[in-house]
C-alpha positions as CSV (number, residue, x, y, z in Angstrom):
1,M,-3.1,33.8,-1.9
2,P,-0.9,36.6,-0.7
3,E,1.3,36.3,2.5
4,T,0.0,37.9,5.6
5,T,2.2,41.0,6.4
6,I,4.1,41.5,9.6
7,G,1.8,44.5,10.2
8,E,-1.5,42.6,9.5
9,T,-0.3,39.6,11.9
10,L,0.7,42.0,14.6
11,H,-2.7,44.1,14.2
12,T,-4.7,40.7,14.5
13,L,-2.8,39.7,17.6
14,L,-3.1,43.1,19.3
15,H,-6.9,43.2,18.6
16,A,-7.2,39.7,20.0
17,Y,-5.3,40.3,23.2
18,K,-7.0,43.6,23.7
19,R,-10.4,42.0,23.6
20,A,-9.3,38.9,25.6
21,M,-8.0,41.4,28.3
22,R,-11.2,43.7,28.2
23,Q,-13.5,40.3,28.8
24,A,-11.2,39.1,31.4
25,Y,-11.3,42.4,33.4
26,H,-15.1,42.5,32.9
27,Q,-15.7,38.9,34.0
28,A,-13.4,39.5,37.2
29,E,-15.6,42.9,37.8
30,I,-12.4,45.1,37.8
31,P,-14.1,48.5,37.0
32,L,-11.3,50.3,35.6
33,A,-10.8,51.3,32.0
34,I,-7.5,50.1,30.4
35,S,-5.9,53.8,30.8
36,H,-6.5,53.8,34.6
37,I,-5.0,50.1,34.8
38,R,-1.7,51.2,32.8
39,T,-1.5,54.2,35.1
40,L,-2.0,51.8,38.4
41,K,0.7,49.5,36.9
42,G,2.9,52.3,36.3
43,I,2.7,53.7,39.9
44,S,3.2,50.1,41.2
45,A,6.2,49.5,39.1
46,M,8.0,53.0,40.2
47,P,9.5,53.6,43.5
48,A,8.8,57.4,44.5
49,C,6.5,57.7,41.4
50,T,5.8,61.2,40.6
51,P,2.9,62.6,38.1
52,L,5.7,63.8,35.9
53,A,7.4,60.6,35.8
54,L,4.3,58.6,35.2
55,S,3.6,61.0,32.3
56,S,6.9,60.2,30.6
57,R,6.4,56.4,31.3
58,T,3.1,56.4,29.9
59,K,3.6,58.6,27.0
60,R,0.7,60.5,28.2
61,D,0.3,64.4,28.4
62,K,0.4,65.8,32.2
63,G,-3.4,66.9,31.8
64,Q,-4.3,63.1,31.0
65,V,-2.2,61.9,33.7
66,T,-3.5,64.2,36.3
67,R,-7.2,63.3,35.4
68,L,-6.3,59.4,35.9
69,I,-4.7,60.2,39.2
70,K,-7.6,62.2,40.4
71,D,-9.9,59.0,39.3
72,L,-7.6,56.6,41.2
73,L,-7.4,58.7,44.3
74,A,-11.4,59.0,44.1
75,Q,-11.6,55.4,44.1
76,N,-9.0,54.7,47.0
77,L,-6.5,52.8,44.8
78,I,-3.7,55.5,45.4
79,E,-2.7,58.0,47.7
80,K,-0.4,61.0,47.3
81,H,2.1,62.6,49.8
82,Q,4.3,65.7,49.2
83,H,7.7,64.9,47.8
84,P,10.3,65.4,50.5
85,G,12.9,66.9,48.3
86,D,10.4,68.8,45.9
87,K,7.6,70.8,47.7
88,R,6.0,71.4,44.4
89,S,5.6,67.6,43.5
90,N,3.9,64.6,45.0
91,I,4.7,60.8,45.5
92,L,2.2,58.7,44.5
93,H,1.8,55.2,46.4
94,L,-0.8,52.4,46.3
95,T,-3.2,51.9,48.9
96,P,-4.1,48.6,50.4
97,A,-7.0,48.4,47.9
98,G,-4.6,49.3,45.0
99,H,-2.2,46.7,46.0
100,H,-5.1,44.0,46.2
101,M,-6.3,45.4,42.8
102,I,-2.9,45.2,41.1
103,K,-2.8,41.6,42.4
104,R,-5.8,40.7,40.7
105,I,-5.0,42.5,37.4
106,K,-1.6,40.5,37.3
107,E,-3.5,37.2,37.9
108,I,-5.7,38.0,35.0
109,E,-2.7,39.0,33.1
110,E,-0.9,35.8,33.6
111,I,-4.0,33.7,32.7
112,A,-4.3,35.7,29.3
113,A,-0.6,35.1,28.7
114,S,-0.8,31.4,29.2
115,R,-3.7,31.4,26.9
116,M,-1.8,33.3,24.3
117,A,1.1,30.9,24.6
118,E,-0.8,27.7,24.5
119,G,0.9,25.2,22.2
120,L,4.3,27.1,22.0
121,S,7.6,25.9,23.2
122,P,9.6,28.0,25.7
123,A,12.1,28.5,22.8
124,E,9.4,29.8,20.6
125,I,8.1,32.2,23.4
126,A,11.6,33.6,23.9
127,D,11.9,33.9,20.0
128,F,8.7,35.9,19.7
129,S,9.7,38.2,22.7
130,R,13.3,38.9,21.0
131,L,11.9,39.7,17.7
132,A,8.8,41.9,19.2
133,N,11.5,43.8,21.1
134,I,13.7,44.3,18.1
135,M,10.7,45.5,15.9
136,S,9.6,47.9,18.8
137,A,13.2,49.3,19.0
138,N,13.5,49.6,15.2
139,L,9.9,51.7,15.2
140,A,11.3,53.8,18.2
141,E,14.1,55.1,16.5
């Protein structure tokens, strides 16, 4: 029987993780698509987050980011204020509802990470992270 390739193993893991996350978000009644969640997490992680910085971080074009921002604004999860140093730009912030949503998302992700790491030692988890980071860097070059 042929060995499973790294690509096949990674493909299987990614699909299992995505499926688990979609199910967990659905069960927690989080009404956001994954792209909206990634955008919200990006805004949360970047102080003085601008749409351009968010576009760069998420590797999405400005039009996509603009639509995602518009949706998050409409759901009252974020707000925007004029950039003090650049009148043509805005700074994005989480609203209290956005902070609450991020808290719920992080809780769900922690549960999924625990499930995924079940039966693995801390050393095995560290090895996996180290190897995955090396592989990601290899593909980014």
